[in-house]
C-alpha positions in Angstrom: -13.5 69.9 69.2 -12.7 69.7 65.4 -13.2 66.3 64.0 -11.9 65.0 60.7 -15.2 65.1 59.2 -15.4 68.9 59.8 -12.0 69.7 58.2 -12.5 71.6 54.9 -10.0 72.5 52.0 -9.9 76.1 53.4 -8.7 74.7 56.8 -6.0 72.7 55.1 -4.9 75.5 52.9 -4.7 77.9 56.0 -2.6 75.1 57.8 -0.3 75.1 54.8 0.1 78.9 54.9 0.7 78.7 58.6 3.6 76.3 58.1 5.0 78.5 55.4 4.9 81.6 57.6 6.7 79.7 60.4 9.3 78.5 57.9 9.7 82.2 56.6 10.4 83.6 60.2 13.2 81.0 60.9 14.8 81.2 57.4 18.5 82.3 57.5 20.0 84.7 55.2 20.7 83.2 51.7 24.4 83.1 50.5 23.3 84.6 47.1 20.2 86.0 45.5 17.6 83.7 44.0 17.2 83.9 40.2 14.7 86.6 39.1 11.1 85.8 38.5 7.5 87.2 39.0 7.4 88.9 42.4 5.6 86.9 45.2 2.5 88.1 47.1 2.3 88.2 50.9 1.3 84.9 52.4 0.5 83.1 49.1 3.8 83.7 47.3 3.5 82.8 43.6 0.4 80.7 43.7 -1.5 82.9 41.3 1.4 82.9 38.8 1.7 79.1 38.4 0.1 78.3 34.9 -2.6 75.6 34.7 -2.9 75.4 30.9 0.1 75.4 28.5 2.6 76.2 31.2 5.4 76.2 28.6 4.1 79.4 27.1 4.0 81.2 30.5 7.4 79.8 31.2 8.6 81.2 27.8 7.2 84.7 28.8 9.2 84.5 32.1 12.3 83.6 30.1 12.0 86.6 27.9 11.4 88.8 30.9 13.8 87.3 33.5 16.5 85.4 31.6 17.5 81.6 31.2 16.5 80.9 34.8 13.3 82.0 36.5 12.3 81.5 40.1 9.0 81.3 41.8 8.0 80.0 45.3 4.7 78.2 46.3 4.3 77.6 50.0 7.9 77.3 50.6 8.7 75.1 47.5 11.2 76.8 45.3 10.8 76.2 41.5 13.4 77.1 38.9 12.3 77.1 35.2 15.1 76.7 32.7 14.7 78.5 29.3 17.9 77.6 27.5 19.7 74.5 26.2 23.0 75.9 27.6 21.7 76.3 31.1 20.0 73.0 31.1 23.2 71.2 30.0 25.3 73.0 32.6 22.8 72.1 35.4 21.3 68.8 34.5 24.3 67.1 32.8 27.4 68.7 34.1 26.1 68.8 37.7 24.0 65.7 37.4 25.1 64.3 40.8 23.2 67.5 42.5 20.4 67.9 39.9 19.3 64.2 39.2 16.9 63.6 42.0 13.1 63.5 41.2 10.3 65.3 43.2 8.0 63.4 45.5 4.6 63.4 44.0 2.1 62.3 46.5 -0.6 61.3 44.0 1.1 59.9 40.9 4.3 58.9 42.6 3.3 57.6 46.0 -0.2 56.6 45.8 -0.5 55.3 42.2 3.0 54.0 42.3 4.9 55.7 39.5 7.8 56.3 42.0 9.2 52.9 41.0 9.8 53.9 37.4 12.8 55.9 36.4 11.0 59.0 35.7 10.1 59.6 39.4 12.8 57.4 40.9 14.8 59.1 43.7 18.5 59.5 42.7 20.6 56.8 44.4 21.8 53.2 44.0 18.5 51.8 42.6 18.4 54.7 40.2 22.0 53.9 39.0 21.0 50.3 38.5 18.1 51.3 36.1 20.5 53.4 34.2 23.0 50.6 34.0 20.4 48.3 32.6 19.5 50.9 29.9 23.0 51.4 29.1 23.8 47.9 28.8 20.9 47.0 26.5 20.1 50.3 24.6 22.6 52.8 25.7 24.3 53.1 22.3 23.6 52.6 18.7 25.9 49.6 18.7 24.0 48.1 21.5 20.7 48.5 19.5 22.0 46.8 16.4 20.7 43.4 17.6 17.2 44.8 17.6 17.4 46.4 14.1 15.9 43.3 12.3 12.8 43.3 14.7 12.3 47.0 14.2 12.5 46.8 10.5 9.9 43.9 10.3 7.6 45.6 12.8 7.8 48.8 10.7 7.1 46.9 7.5 4.0 45.4 9.2 3.0 49.0 10.1 3.1 49.8 6.3 0.8 47.0 5.5 -1.7 48.0 8.1 -1.7 51.5 6.8 -2.0 50.2 3.1 -5.1 48.2 4.3 -6.8 51.0 6.2 -5.2 54.5 5.5 -8.0 56.2 7.3 -6.9 54.6 10.5 -3.5 56.0 11.0 -3.9 56.5 14.8 -4.8 52.8 15.4 -1.9 51.7 13.3 0.7 53.9 14.9 -0.5 52.7 18.3 -0.7 49.2 17.0 -4.3 48.6 18.1 -4.7 46.6 15.0 -2.6 43.8 16.6 -5.2 43.7 19.3 -2.3 43.5 21.7 -3.7 43.7 25.2 -0.3 44.8 26.6 -0.3 47.9 24.3 -3.9 48.8 25.3 -3.0 48.3 29.0 0.2 50.5 28.7 -1.7 53.2 26.9 -4.2 53.4 29.8 -1.5 53.4 32.3 0.4 56.2 30.6 -2.7 58.2 30.2 -3.3 57.8 33.9 0.2 58.8 34.6 -0.3 62.1 32.8 -3.5 62.8 34.9 -2.0 61.7 38.2 1.0 64.0 37.8 -0.8 67.1 36.3 0.2 70.2 38.2 -2.7 71.3 40.5 -5.1 68.4 39.6 -5.1 66.9 43.2 -5.1 68.6 46.6 -2.9 65.9 47.9 0.0 67.2 45.9 -0.2 70.6 47.6 -1.1 69.0 51.2 0.8 65.6 51.3 -0.7 64.8 54.7 -4.1 64.2 52.9 -2.6 60.9 51.6 -3.3 59.5 55.1 -7.0 60.1 55.1 -9.3 57.1 54.8 -11.0 56.5 51.4 -14.4 56.8 52.9 -13.9 60.4 54.1 -15.8 63.0 52.2 -13.5 64.7 49.8 -11.1 61.8 49.6 -12.4 60.3 46.3 -8.9 60.7 45.0 -7.9 57.8 47.2 -10.2 55.5 45.3 -9.0 56.9 41.9 -5.5 56.3 43.1 -6.2 52.7 44.1 -7.7 52.0 40.6 -4.9 53.5 38.7 -2.4 51.7 41.0 -4.0 48.4 39.9 -3.7 49.4 36.2 0.0 50.2 36.7 0.7 47.0 38.6 -0.8 45.0 35.9 1.1 46.9 33.2 4.3 46.2 34.9 3.7 42.6 35.8 1.8 41.1 32.9 4.3 41.5 30.1 7.2 40.7 32.4 5.5 37.3 33.1 4.9 36.8 29.6 8.6 37.2 28.7 9.5 34.8 31.4 7.1 32.2 30.2 8.3 32.6 26.6 11.9 32.2 27.8 10.9 29.0 29.8 9.4 27.6 26.6 12.4 28.6 24.5 10.4 30.9 22.2 11.3 34.3 23.5 12.5 36.7 20.8 15.3 39.2 21.6 13.9 42.0 23.8 15.2 44.4 26.4 13.8 42.1 29.2 14.9 38.8 27.7 18.4 40.4 27.4 18.5 41.4 31.1 17.2 37.9 32.3 19.1 35.5 30.0 21.4 33.2 32.0 20.9 35.0 35.4 19.4 33.9 38.6 17.9 37.1 40.2 17.4 38.1 43.8 14.1 39.6 44.6 15.6 43.1 44.5 17.1 42.4 41.1 13.9 41.0 39.7 12.0 44.2 40.9 14.8 46.4 39.2 14.6 44.6 35.9 10.7 44.4 35.9 10.5 48.2 36.7 13.3 49.1 34.4 11.3 47.4 31.4 8.2 49.3 32.5 10.2 52.5 32.5 11.4 52.0 29.1 8.0 51.3 27.5 6.0 53.9 29.4 8.7 56.6 28.9 9.2 55.8 25.2 5.9 54.8 23.9 4.0 58.2 24.0 6.9 60.2 22.7 7.5 57.8 19.9 3.8 57.7 18.9 3.7 61.5 18.9 6.7 61.8 16.8 5.3 59.6 14.2 2.1 61.6 14.1 4.2 64.7 13.8 6.0 63.1 10.8 2.7 62.4 8.9 1.4 65.9 9.7 4.7 67.5 8.6 4.7 65.5 5.3 1.1 66.6 4.6 1.9 70.3 5.2 5.4 70.5 3.6 5.4 68.4 0.4 8.7 69.8 -0.9 10.6 68.4 2.2 8.8 65.1 1.4 9.9 65.0 -2.2 13.5 65.8 -1.3 13.6 63.0 1.2 12.0 60.6 -1.4 14.4 61.5 -4.1 17.3 60.9 -1.8 15.9 57.5 -0.7 15.2 56.5 -4.4 18.9 57.4 -5.4 20.4 55.6 -2.4 18.2 52.5 -1.7 16.7 52.1 -5.3 13.2 50.7 -6.3 13.8 47.0 -5.4 13.7 47.2 -1.6 12.7 49.3 1.5 15.2 51.2 3.3 16.9 49.5 6.2 19.1 50.8 9.1 22.3 49.9 7.1 21.3 52.8 4.9 21.1 55.3 7.6 24.5 57.0 7.1 23.8 57.4 3.4 20.6 59.4 4.0 21.6 62.7 5.4 18.6 64.7 4.2 16.2 62.0 5.6 18.2 62.2 8.9 17.8 65.9 8.9 14.2 65.7 8.2 13.6 63.4 11.2 15.4 65.9 13.4 13.3 68.8 12.1 10.1 66.9 12.8 11.2 66.4 16.4 12.2 70.0 16.8 9.1 71.4 15.1 6.6 69.8 17.2 7.9 69.1 20.8 6.4 65.9 21.9 7.3 66.7 25.5 6.8 70.4 26.1 8.1 70.4 29.7 10.2 67.5 31.2 9.4 65.9 34.3 10.8 68.2 37.1 14.2 67.3 38.7 15.0 68.0 42.4 18.1 69.5 43.9 19.9 67.3 46.5 22.1 70.0 47.9 22.4 73.8 47.9 24.1 75.1 44.8 25.2 78.5 43.5 24.7 78.6 39.6 25.9 81.7 37.6 25.7 83.8 40.9 22.2 82.6 41.8 21.3 80.6 44.9 19.5 77.2 44.1 18.5 75.8 47.5 18.3 72.0 48.3 14.9 70.7 47.4 14.2 73.1 44.7 12.3 71.7 41.6 13.9 72.3 38.3 11.6 72.4 35.2 13.2 72.5 31.8 11.1 74.4 29.2 11.7 72.0 26.3 9.2 73.7 24.1 11.0 77.0 24.1 14.4 75.4 23.9 13.2 73.9 20.6 11.8 77.1 19.4 14.6 79.5 20.7 15.7 81.8 17.9 19.2 82.0 19.7 19.5 78.2 19.0 17.4 77.9 15.9 17.2 80.4 13.0 13.5 81.1 12.3 12.1 78.5 14.5 8.6 78.6 13.2 9.8 77.6 9.8 10.0 73.9 9.0 13.5 73.5 7.6 15.4 70.2 7.5 18.4 71.9 5.9 19.2 73.6 9.3 20.7 70.3 10.3 23.0 69.9 7.3 26.5 71.4 7.0 26.3 73.8 4.1 28.6 76.5 2.6 31.0 76.4 5.6 28.0 76.7 8.0 27.8 74.4 10.8 24.5 72.4 11.5 22.1 73.7 14.1 21.9 71.9 17.5 20.7 68.4 17.4 17.2 68.4 19.1 17.1 64.7 19.9 18.8 65.0 23.3 16.5 67.8 24.3 13.5 65.8 23.1 14.3 62.4 24.5 17.0 62.7 27.1 18.0 59.3 28.3 16.6 56.6 26.1 17.5 58.7 23.1 19.0 55.9 21.0 15.8 53.6 21.2 13.4 56.4 20.4 15.6 57.8 17.8 15.8 54.4 16.0 12.1 53.8 16.0 11.2 57.2 14.6 13.9 57.1 11.9 13.0 53.7 10.5 9.3 54.6 10.6 10.1 57.8 8.6 12.4 56.2 6.0 10.1 53.3 5.2 7.0 55.4 5.3 8.6 57.9 2.8 9.9 55.1 0.5 6.4 53.5 0.4 3.8 56.3 0.5 3.0 59.7 -0.9 1.4 61.7 1.9 -0.9 64.5 1.0 -3.8 66.7 1.9 -7.2 64.9 1.9 -9.6 66.2 -0.8 -13.3 66.4 0.2 -16.0 67.4 -2.3 -13.3 68.8 -4.4 -11.8 70.9 -1.7 -8.4 70.3 -0.3 -8.4 70.1 3.5 -5.4 71.8 5.1 -4.8 70.4 8.6 -4.7 73.0 11.4 -1.7 72.9 13.6 -1.1 75.0 16.7 2.7 74.8 17.2 2.2 75.8 20.9 -0.2 73.2 21.6 2.3 70.6 23.0 0.1 67.7 21.7 -0.2 66.1 18.3 -3.4 64.6 17.3 -3.4 62.7 14.0 -4.9 64.8 11.4 -6.7 63.6 8.2 -4.1 62.9 5.4 -4.2 61.0 2.2 -1.8 58.1 2.2 -1.3 56.2 -1.1 1.4 53.8 -2.4 3.9 55.9 -4.5 3.9 53.3 -7.4 3.0 49.8 -8.4 6.6 48.9 -7.3 6.1 50.5 -3.9 2.8 48.6 -3.5 4.5 45.2 -4.3 7.2 46.0 -1.7 4.6 46.8 1.0 2.6 43.6 0.3 5.7 41.3 0.6 5.7 39.1 3.7 7.1 40.8 6.9 8.1 37.8 9.1 10.8 37.0 11.6 
C-alpha cells in the first residue's frame, strides 16, 4: 500500500498527466479553432514551450510567428498570450465582464494570502467594491487634487535626501532614509509576492492538491515558506491600517487613501476588511512600479542628455528660477509630459501583467477562448511594437507630441499601469519635473573615464545605475534646501 511518505514528485506528475488524458477523452468538439501557437506534444502538451526566464521575449517570438493571440495548453490549462494593444483593449476592456477574473494561484494567492488583494481577487461583488473605493479616492485627476500638496512636499524631501547623499539614489527612491518600518515591511512583502507567484517556482501551483499535505512531510518545505510569507503579508496589511485609525482617533491623521475611506463612517466587519485590503492593494500594486519608473527616469537622463536639456529649458521658461515645479504647471509643460511617457514606454516596469481568467466561453476574432483560460498580456512587446511606436528602440519623447499634422503615438500609461493609472502617473510626473528642475543628471567619471551605464531593454527590470547628480545652479541649490513641511 502506498503511503504519503512514499509519494514522489514523479508520482504526482504522472497523476496529473492521467487526469489530463481522461479530460482529453471526454472533451467535446470545440465551436471554433483555438488561436495558433506552438504545437503540443503527446501527453505533455506545451510544458517544454513555457519559458522560465524573460517570458516576454518568448511570447514576443510567438507573436511574430502566430499573430496577436497565441495559444498553448499545459496539462489541460489553456493559456492565451496577447501581443497587441488593440487585442488587449478589445478583450480586457471591452469584454471586461468576461475577462476580468483572476487565476487561482495555490502558493501566492491561497497559501500566502494575496488572493485578498485586487491583483488576485476573483471577479465579483467584492472586486467591484475595491474598484469603487479606488475610483472614489483616486479614480480621476480631479479626485487626486487633494493629495497634490502632500506629493509635492514628499518629492521636495526626496530632493533634499538626494542632495545630501547623491550616491544613495536607491535608498532615497525607496525612502529608506526615513527609516519607515512600513516601507521596509511593504518592500519585503512585495518581493515575496513576486517570488510566490513566479511561474514554475512551486510544484503546488502545478498540483494544487499538494496544498493539503502537512508541513512536516518531506518535500513540503513550501508550506513553511508560505506560512512565513503569510505572516509578513498580514503585518503589512494590518500595521499601517491600525496606525491610520490611531491617528484619526487622536485627530492627527493627514489626508490619505485610508483616512478618506474611513472618515465619518461606521464600518461592518466586511467593510473594514475591504477598506484594509483595498489600501494594501493600492500600495503593493503601485509601490514597485513607481520606484522602477523613477529609476528609469534617472537612467534615461544619464543616457540621453539632449532630452534632459530640452525638458529643463521648458521648465525654466514656464516655471522660472524662483520656485520648483508644481502640479499646477503640468498642462504648461508638454515636453516634460512627453518625456515621462517615453520613460515609461522605453523601459517597461511590468513586462507581463498578472494573468486574467475567462469566466465563460468566448469566440474572439474567430478563435475559441474556453472558460477558465488564462490571458497573459505581453506588456513589454506592446510598448516595443513597431506597429504602434516608430523605431521603438529609440528614446524619443517627441513621439508623444502632435507635430506637422502628425498625431501623437499611443499613450503608454494605460498599458503600463492599468487601473491606478492616475496615482502612479502623478507620482512619476512630479518626481520627474522637480528632479529635472533641481538637478543635472550625468554619467559618472571615474579616474578620468566616463562610465556609461549598461542597459538591457529586454531585461524587464531596472536597477539603479551609477550617475552623477548635482544641483543645476546656486539658485537650484537654495530651492532644494528650503523647508519642505506640511
